[in-house]
Backbone as XML, in Angstrom:
<?xml version="1.0"?>
<chain id="A" units="angstrom">
  <residue number="1" name="MET">
    <atom name="N" x="-10.665" y="34.775" z="0.573"/>
    <atom name="CA" x="-9.496" y="34.519" z="1.389"/>
    <atom name="C" x="-8.581" y="33.565" z="0.626"/>
  </residue>
  <residue number="2" name="ALA">
    <atom name="N" x="-7.312" y="33.840" z="0.590"/>
    <atom name="CA" x="-6.342" y="33.031" z="-0.149"/>
    <atom name="C" x="-5.998" y="31.772" z="0.637"/>
  </residue>
  <residue number="3" name="ASN">
    <atom name="N" x="-5.623" y="30.740" z="-0.101"/>
    <atom name="CA" x="-5.207" y="29.491" z="0.522"/>
    <atom name="C" x="-3.806" y="29.673" z="1.091"/>
  </residue>
  <residue number="4" name="THR">
    <atom name="N" x="-3.680" y="29.646" z="2.412"/>
    <atom name="CA" x="-2.383" y="29.848" z="3.051"/>
    <atom name="C" x="-1.838" y="28.561" z="3.641"/>
  </residue>
  <residue number="5" name="ALA">
    <atom name="N" x="-2.433" y="27.424" z="3.297"/>
    <atom name="CA" x="-1.966" y="26.148" z="3.829"/>
    <atom name="C" x="-0.596" y="25.805" z="3.241"/>
  </residue>
  <residue number="6" name="PRO">
    <atom name="N" x="0.311" y="25.316" z="4.085"/>
    <atom name="CA" x="1.616" y="24.926" z="3.553"/>
    <atom name="C" x="1.498" y="23.654" z="2.726"/>
  </residue>
  <residue number="7" name="GLY">
    <atom name="N" x="2.457" y="23.466" z="1.829"/>
    <atom name="CA" x="2.461" y="22.256" z="1.020"/>
    <atom name="C" x="2.630" y="22.590" z="-0.439"/>
  </residue>
  <residue number="8" name="PRO">
    <atom name="N" x="2.651" y="21.549" z="-1.245"/>
    <atom name="CA" x="2.869" y="21.786" z="-2.679"/>
    <atom name="C" x="1.669" y="22.452" z="-3.323"/>
  </residue>
  <residue number="9" name="GLY">
    <atom name="N" x="1.948" y="23.265" z="-4.312"/>
    <atom name="CA" x="0.883" y="23.914" z="-5.055"/>
    <atom name="C" x="0.279" y="22.936" z="-6.055"/>
  </residue>
  <residue number="10" name="PRO">
    <atom name="N" x="-0.727" y="23.355" z="-6.778"/>
    <atom name="CA" x="-1.378" y="22.454" z="-7.731"/>
    <atom name="C" x="-0.424" y="21.920" z="-8.796"/>
  </residue>
  <residue number="11" name="ALA">
    <atom name="N" x="0.524" y="22.727" z="-9.227"/>
    <atom name="CA" x="1.457" y="22.279" z="-10.259"/>
    <atom name="C" x="2.446" y="21.258" z="-9.707"/>
  </residue>
  <residue number="12" name="GLU">
    <atom name="N" x="2.712" y="21.291" z="-8.406"/>
    <atom name="CA" x="3.678" y="20.386" z="-7.798"/>
    <atom name="C" x="3.033" y="19.150" z="-7.202"/>
  </residue>
  <residue number="13" name="ALA">
    <atom name="N" x="1.720" y="19.077" z="-7.183"/>
    <atom name="CA" x="1.023" y="17.989" z="-6.501"/>
    <atom name="C" x="1.217" y="16.654" z="-7.196"/>
  </residue>
  <residue number="14" name="HIS">
    <atom name="N" x="1.304" y="16.639" z="-8.511"/>
    <atom name="CA" x="1.422" y="15.387" z="-9.250"/>
    <atom name="C" x="2.738" y="15.368" z="-10.013"/>
  </residue>
  <residue number="15" name="LEU">
    <atom name="N" x="3.753" y="14.830" z="-9.358"/>
    <atom name="CA" x="5.057" y="14.748" z="-9.992"/>
    <atom name="C" x="5.155" y="13.442" z="-10.777"/>
  </residue>
  <residue number="16" name="PRO">
    <atom name="N" x="5.892" y="13.429" z="-11.864"/>
    <atom name="CA" x="6.036" y="12.179" z="-12.630"/>
    <atom name="C" x="6.805" y="11.131" z="-11.843"/>
  </residue>
  <residue number="17" name="ALA">
    <atom name="N" x="6.660" y="9.888" z="-12.228"/>
    <atom name="CA" x="7.284" y="8.776" z="-11.507"/>
    <atom name="C" x="8.805" y="8.873" z="-11.518"/>
  </residue>
  <residue number="18" name="GLU">
    <atom name="N" x="9.389" y="9.508" z="-12.529"/>
    <atom name="CA" x="10.839" y="9.600" z="-12.603"/>
    <atom name="C" x="11.413" y="10.426" z="-11.459"/>
  </residue>
  <residue number="19" name="SER">
    <atom name="N" x="10.603" y="11.307" z="-10.877"/>
    <atom name="CA" x="11.108" y="12.163" z="-9.816"/>
    <atom name="C" x="11.114" y="11.462" z="-8.454"/>
  </residue>
  <residue number="20" name="VAL">
    <atom name="N" x="10.521" y="10.295" z="-8.367"/>
    <atom name="CA" x="10.511" y="9.549" z="-7.109"/>
    <atom name="C" x="11.897" y="8.943" z="-6.917"/>
  </residue>
  <residue number="21" name="ARG">
    <atom name="N" x="12.469" y="9.178" z="-5.759"/>
    <atom name="CA" x="13.814" y="8.685" z="-5.486"/>
    <atom name="C" x="13.820" y="7.162" z="-5.403"/>
  </residue>
  <residue number="22" name="PRO">
    <atom name="N" x="14.934" y="6.526" z="-5.757"/>
    <atom name="CA" x="15.007" y="5.056" z="-5.671"/>
    <atom name="C" x="14.752" y="4.535" z="-4.258"/>
  </residue>
  <residue number="23" name="SER">
    <atom name="N" x="15.207" y="5.262" z="-3.238"/>
    <atom name="CA" x="14.971" y="4.792" z="-1.869"/>
    <atom name="C" x="13.477" y="4.797" z="-1.554"/>
  </residue>
  <residue number="24" name="ARG">
    <atom name="N" x="12.750" y="5.766" z="-2.086"/>
    <atom name="CA" x="11.304" y="5.819" z="-1.878"/>
    <atom name="C" x="10.625" y="4.673" z="-2.628"/>
  </residue>
  <residue number="25" name="GLN">
    <atom name="N" x="11.131" y="4.362" z="-3.826"/>
    <atom name="CA" x="10.571" y="3.251" z="-4.591"/>
    <atom name="C" x="10.807" y="1.938" z="-3.861"/>
  </residue>
  <residue number="26" name="GLU">
    <atom name="N" x="11.985" y="1.777" z="-3.278"/>
    <atom name="CA" x="12.280" y="0.560" z="-2.523"/>
    <atom name="C" x="11.378" y="0.457" z="-1.296"/>
  </residue>
  <residue number="27" name="ALA">
    <atom name="N" x="11.149" y="1.571" z="-0.631"/>
    <atom name="CA" x="10.269" y="1.570" z="0.535"/>
    <atom name="C" x="8.839" y="1.242" z="0.124"/>
  </residue>
  <residue number="28" name="ASN">
    <atom name="N" x="8.390" y="1.797" z="-1.017"/>
    <atom name="CA" x="7.041" y="1.502" z="-1.496"/>
    <atom name="C" x="6.904" y="0.035" z="-1.866"/>
  </residue>
  <residue number="29" name="LEU">
    <atom name="N" x="7.922" y="-0.531" z="-2.501"/>
    <atom name="CA" x="7.892" y="-1.943" z="-2.870"/>
    <atom name="C" x="7.852" y="-2.817" z="-1.626"/>
  </residue>
  <residue number="30" name="ARG">
    <atom name="N" x="8.666" y="-2.473" z="-0.637"/>
    <atom name="CA" x="8.689" y="-3.242" z="0.610"/>
    <atom name="C" x="7.332" y="-3.187" z="1.298"/>
  </residue>
  <residue number="31" name="LEU">
    <atom name="N" x="6.711" y="-2.016" z="1.339"/>
    <atom name="CA" x="5.388" y="-1.880" z="1.940"/>
    <atom name="C" x="4.358" y="-2.696" z="1.168"/>
  </residue>
  <residue number="32" name="ALA">
    <atom name="N" x="4.424" y="-2.659" z="-0.159"/>
    <atom name="CA" x="3.483" y="-3.432" z="-0.980"/>
    <atom name="C" x="3.636" y="-4.923" z="-0.721"/>
  </residue>
  <residue number="33" name="LEU">
    <atom name="N" x="4.869" y="-5.393" z="-0.597"/>
    <atom name="CA" x="5.091" y="-6.815" z="-0.332"/>
    <atom name="C" x="4.599" y="-7.218" z="1.046"/>
  </residue>
  <residue number="34" name="VAL">
    <atom name="N" x="4.798" y="-6.366" z="2.027"/>
    <atom name="CA" x="4.311" y="-6.657" z="3.379"/>
    <atom name="C" x="2.785" y="-6.726" z="3.388"/>
  </residue>
  <residue number="35" name="LEU">
    <atom name="N" x="2.134" y="-5.756" z="2.767"/>
    <atom name="CA" x="0.672" y="-5.755" z="2.740"/>
    <atom name="C" x="0.128" y="-6.942" z="1.946"/>
  </residue>
  <residue number="36" name="ALA">
    <atom name="N" x="0.783" y="-7.292" z="0.845"/>
    <atom name="CA" x="0.342" y="-8.442" z="0.051"/>
    <atom name="C" x="0.515" y="-9.732" z="0.845"/>
  </residue>
  <residue number="37" name="SER">
    <atom name="N" x="1.603" y="-9.859" z="1.583"/>
    <atom name="CA" x="1.812" y="-11.078" z="2.363"/>
    <atom name="C" x="0.780" y="-11.184" z="3.491"/>
  </residue>
  <residue number="38" name="ILE">
    <atom name="N" x="0.399" y="-10.070" z="4.076"/>
    <atom name="CA" x="-0.647" y="-10.091" z="5.106"/>
    <atom name="C" x="-1.974" y="-10.531" z="4.496"/>
  </residue>
  <residue number="39" name="ALA">
    <atom name="N" x="-2.297" y="-10.020" z="3.308"/>
    <atom name="CA" x="-3.539" y="-10.400" z="2.644"/>
    <atom name="C" x="-3.545" y="-11.888" z="2.294"/>
  </residue>
  <residue number="40" name="VAL">
    <atom name="N" x="-2.417" y="-12.400" z="1.800"/>
    <atom name="CA" x="-2.317" y="-13.819" z="1.454"/>
    <atom name="C" x="-2.442" y="-14.680" z="2.706"/>
  </residue>
  <residue number="41" name="ALA">
    <atom name="N" x="-1.780" y="-14.295" z="3.792"/>
    <atom name="CA" x="-1.866" y="-15.057" z="5.037"/>
    <atom name="C" x="-3.301" y="-15.077" z="5.566"/>
  </residue>
  <residue number="42" name="PHE">
    <atom name="N" x="-3.982" y="-13.960" z="5.489"/>
    <atom name="CA" x="-5.372" y="-13.885" z="5.940"/>
    <atom name="C" x="-6.245" y="-14.809" z="5.087"/>
  </residue>
  <residue number="43" name="PHE">
    <atom name="N" x="-6.074" y="-14.753" z="3.771"/>
    <atom name="CA" x="-6.849" y="-15.591" z="2.857"/>
    <atom name="C" x="-6.588" y="-17.072" z="3.128"/>
  </residue>
  <residue number="44" name="LEU">
    <atom name="N" x="-5.311" y="-17.451" z="3.273"/>
    <atom name="CA" x="-4.983" y="-18.848" z="3.548"/>
    <atom name="C" x="-5.530" y="-19.295" z="4.903"/>
  </residue>
  <residue number="45" name="GLY">
    <atom name="N" x="-5.546" y="-18.403" z="5.872"/>
    <atom name="CA" x="-6.120" y="-18.738" z="7.172"/>
    <atom name="C" x="-7.601" y="-19.060" z="7.070"/>
  </residue>
  <residue number="46" name="ILE">
    <atom name="N" x="-8.323" y="-18.301" z="6.269"/>
    <atom name="CA" x="-9.748" y="-18.564" z="6.086"/>
    <atom name="C" x="-9.955" y="-19.887" z="5.362"/>
  </residue>
  <residue number="47" name="VAL">
    <atom name="N" x="-9.157" y="-20.131" z="4.313"/>
    <atom name="CA" x="-9.271" y="-21.391" z="3.572"/>
    <atom name="C" x="-8.970" y="-22.572" z="4.498"/>
  </residue>
  <residue number="48" name="LEU">
    <atom name="N" x="-7.902" y="-22.492" z="5.272"/>
    <atom name="CA" x="-7.559" y="-23.573" z="6.191"/>
    <atom name="C" x="-8.640" y="-23.787" z="7.248"/>
  </residue>
  <residue number="49" name="LYS">
    <atom name="N" x="-9.247" y="-22.714" z="7.685"/>
    <atom name="CA" x="-10.320" y="-22.844" z="8.669"/>
    <atom name="C" x="-11.450" y="-23.709" z="8.117"/>
  </residue>
  <residue number="50" name="TYR">
    <atom name="N" x="-11.828" y="-23.461" z="6.863"/>
    <atom name="CA" x="-12.919" y="-24.221" z="6.274"/>
    <atom name="C" x="-12.496" y="-25.627" z="5.888"/>
  </residue>
  <residue number="51" name="VAL">
    <atom name="N" x="-11.213" y="-25.857" z="5.624"/>
    <atom name="CA" x="-10.729" y="-27.204" z="5.320"/>
    <atom name="C" x="-10.626" y="-28.038" z="6.586"/>
  </residue>
  <residue number="52" name="LEU">
    <atom name="N" x="-10.070" y="-27.461" z="7.637"/>
    <atom name="CA" x="-9.861" y="-28.204" z="8.880"/>
    <atom name="C" x="-11.125" y="-28.314" z="9.727"/>
  </residue>
  <residue number="53" name="PHE">
    <atom name="N" x="-11.973" y="-27.308" z="9.676"/>
    <atom name="CA" x="-13.191" y="-27.295" z="10.485"/>
    <atom name="C" x="-14.398" y="-27.019" z="9.589"/>
  </residue>
  <residue number="54" name="PRO">
    <atom name="N" x="-14.819" y="-28.035" z="8.806"/>
    <atom name="CA" x="-15.943" y="-27.811" z="7.907"/>
    <atom name="C" x="-17.245" y="-27.564" z="8.671"/>
  </residue>
  <residue number="55" name="ALA">
    <atom name="N" x="-18.141" y="-26.843" z="8.040"/>
    <atom name="CA" x="-19.435" y="-26.572" z="8.666"/>
    <atom name="C" x="-20.233" y="-27.864" z="8.742"/>
  </residue>
  <residue number="56" name="PRO">
    <atom name="N" x="-20.956" y="-28.081" z="9.836"/>
    <atom name="CA" x="-21.740" y="-29.313" z="9.988"/>
    <atom name="C" x="-22.916" y="-29.395" z="9.033"/>
  </residue>
</chain>
């Protein structure tokens, strides 16, 4: 049975980075910065927890 699923074929699945539109790159950068800031805030929260409330 042939693959009838819609979407890009194998040759179109991996496009070079130059084909990514600038607006998509800006959106990806914004998402990366948001996720990185969440990770940093989480890490700092854990550090502050152990600084302010040390284990007995």
